C-alpha positions as CSV (number, residue, x, y, z in Angstrom):
1,S,93.6,156.3,74.7
2,S,93.0,154.6,78.2
3,A,89.9,153.0,77.6
4,A,91.7,151.3,75.0
5,S,94.1,150.2,77.2
6,V,91.6,149.2,80.1
7,T,90.3,147.1,77.7
8,N,92.8,145.6,76.1
9,Y,94.3,144.0,79.1
10,Q,95.4,140.4,80.2
11,V,95.1,138.5,83.5
12,P,98.7,137.6,83.9
13,T,99.4,133.8,85.1
14,L,100.5,133.0,88.6
15,P,103.8,132.0,88.8
16,T,105.0,129.3,90.8
17,I,107.0,129.9,94.4
18,E,110.2,127.8,95.8
19,G,110.8,128.6,99.0
20,P,111.9,129.4,101.5
21,I,115.1,128.2,99.9
22,A,117.5,126.9,102.6
23,E,119.9,125.4,100.6
24,P,123.0,124.9,99.3
25,G,125.5,126.8,100.9
26,E,124.1,130.6,102.2
27,M,122.1,133.2,100.3
28,F,123.5,135.7,99.0
29,I,123.0,139.3,100.8
30,V,124.8,142.0,99.1
31,D,127.3,144.1,100.6
32,V,125.0,147.6,101.0
33,E,123.3,145.5,103.0
34,A,125.7,143.8,104.7
35,A,128.0,146.8,105.6
36,Q,124.8,148.5,107.2
37,P,125.8,149.1,111.1
38,E,122.7,148.0,112.5
39,S,121.3,144.2,111.2
40,V,117.8,143.9,109.9
41,A,117.7,141.5,113.2
42,S,117.8,144.3,115.6
43,Y,114.8,145.6,113.9
44,G,113.5,142.4,114.6
45,Y,113.6,141.5,110.8
46,G,114.8,138.5,109.0
47,F,115.8,137.7,105.4
48,E,113.7,134.8,103.4
49,E,114.5,134.0,99.8
50,Y,112.6,132.5,97.1
51,F,112.7,131.3,93.8
52,I,109.6,132.3,91.1
53,S,109.6,131.1,88.2
54,G,106.7,130.4,85.2
55,F,106.6,131.4,81.6
56,A,106.8,135.2,80.2
57,A,107.3,136.4,76.7
58,G,106.7,132.8,75.4
59,S,109.6,130.9,77.5
60,P,110.2,130.0,80.8
61,Y,112.2,132.1,83.4
62,K,113.1,131.3,87.2
63,I,114.3,134.8,89.3
64,R,115.3,135.2,92.7
65,V,113.2,137.3,95.0
66,L,114.8,138.1,98.6
67,V,112.4,139.3,101.2
68,I,113.0,141.2,104.2
69,R,109.9,141.3,106.8
70,P,109.7,141.5,110.3
71,S,109.6,137.6,112.1
72,D,107.3,138.6,114.1
73,R,104.4,138.7,111.3
74,S,101.8,140.6,113.7
75,Q,104.5,143.5,113.2
76,F,104.0,144.0,109.9
77,S,102.3,147.5,108.7
78,G,100.8,146.0,105.2
79,H,103.3,148.4,103.2
80,I,105.6,146.7,100.8
81,L,108.8,148.4,99.0
82,V,109.0,145.8,95.3
83,E,112.4,146.8,94.1
84,N,114.0,146.4,91.0
85,N,117.8,146.1,92.1
86,H,120.3,148.2,90.1
87,A,123.3,146.5,88.7
88,Q,125.3,144.1,90.9
89,N,122.0,143.7,92.8
90,R,122.6,146.8,94.6
91,P,119.4,147.6,96.2
92,L,119.7,151.8,96.0
93,V,116.0,152.6,97.1
94,W,116.2,150.4,100.1
95,R,119.4,151.3,100.9
96,Y,118.4,155.2,101.5
97,T,115.2,154.3,102.8
98,R,116.3,151.3,104.9
99,D,116.1,152.8,108.6
100,Y,112.7,154.7,107.7
101,N,110.7,151.4,106.6
102,L,112.5,149.1,109.3
103,S,111.2,151.2,112.4
104,R,107.8,151.5,110.9
105,G,107.1,147.7,110.5
106,H,107.4,147.8,106.5
107,A,108.7,144.8,104.2
108,W,110.3,144.8,101.2
109,I,111.5,142.7,98.0
110,S,114.4,142.6,95.8
111,V,113.3,141.4,92.6
112,S,116.4,140.3,90.6
113,T,115.5,141.5,87.1
114,T,118.7,143.0,86.0
115,T,118.9,140.5,83.1
116,G,122.3,139.1,83.1
117,D,124.1,141.3,85.8
118,D,122.1,140.1,88.6
119,I,122.1,136.3,87.9
120,E,125.5,136.4,87.0
121,L,126.1,138.0,90.1
122,L,124.3,135.1,92.1
123,R,125.9,132.6,90.7
124,T,129.1,133.7,91.7
125,Q,128.3,133.6,95.0
126,N,126.9,130.3,95.2
127,P,126.7,128.9,91.8
128,D,125.4,125.4,92.7
129,R,122.0,127.3,95.0
130,Y,121.5,129.8,91.7
131,A,122.5,127.4,88.7
132,S,118.8,127.2,87.8
133,L,117.7,131.0,87.3
134,Q,117.1,132.4,83.9
135,L,115.5,135.6,82.7
136,S,115.4,137.6,79.1
137,E,114.9,141.6,78.9
138,E,111.8,140.8,77.0
139,Q,110.2,139.0,80.1
140,V,110.9,141.8,82.6
141,S,107.7,143.6,82.4
142,D,105.7,140.2,82.5
143,V,107.6,138.7,85.2
144,Y,106.5,142.2,87.2
145,A,102.9,141.9,86.4
146,Q,103.0,137.9,87.5
147,L,104.7,139.2,91.4
148,A,101.8,141.8,91.7
149,L,99.1,138.9,91.0
150,L,101.4,136.7,93.1
151,L,101.2,139.4,96.4
152,K,97.7,139.7,96.2
153,S,96.8,136.1,96.1
154,D,96.2,133.5,99.0
155,N,99.8,132.1,98.0
156,A,101.5,135.7,98.6
157,I,104.9,135.3,99.7
158,V,104.2,138.3,102.1
159,P,100.9,137.7,103.7
160,G,98.7,140.8,104.6
161,V,99.7,143.3,101.7
162,E,97.5,146.5,101.6
163,N,99.7,148.6,99.7
164,G,102.9,148.2,97.2
165,Y,105.2,150.1,96.2
166,L,107.0,149.3,93.0
167,T,110.6,151.0,93.1
168,A,114.2,151.6,91.8
169,F,116.8,153.9,91.0
170,S,118.5,154.9,87.4
171,M,118.6,152.1,85.1
172,A,116.7,149.6,86.9
173,E,113.5,151.6,86.8
174,R,113.1,149.8,83.0
175,P,110.3,147.4,84.4
176,Q,108.3,150.5,85.8
177,P,106.5,152.6,82.4
178,P,104.1,150.0,81.5
179,Y,102.7,150.4,85.2
180,M,102.7,154.3,85.3
181,D,99.1,154.4,83.9
182,T,97.6,152.0,85.9
């Protein structure tokens, strides 16, 4: 029952933030974003990369979070899409809503939690930069709960979030069902 689920919740622990990450080497930007006809900079936006770490399902984890937001923080609308990428770090929802969101001051967070696939792709692009990333399938839902808490905290990587939208496409939707009734 929904009454039981409300009383049996646990508040997640706040994860640790590292970043913005500046080195070693360059951050990986997936080809579907790099191939766009207009850069995010042409909209007044920039990329920032963070590592988020903590404990989930009894083990340590460390993931990459890529943020696209207005460079002028006063232009941020307060709306943010949080997307679990499809295989090979492909942000399919962002790809199809990109121009709409960029023209309205909305921000986007790409969360690399497609276990195995995302981390291995990042490591092939920059082994030194992404060597410490780790995540198991059992941790994904807890990681999202921690990320949500982080976005609402005083330490938010994107301050001023008023509305957050957890989104994904196809197989990347797997972290969402636990939150469908909240």
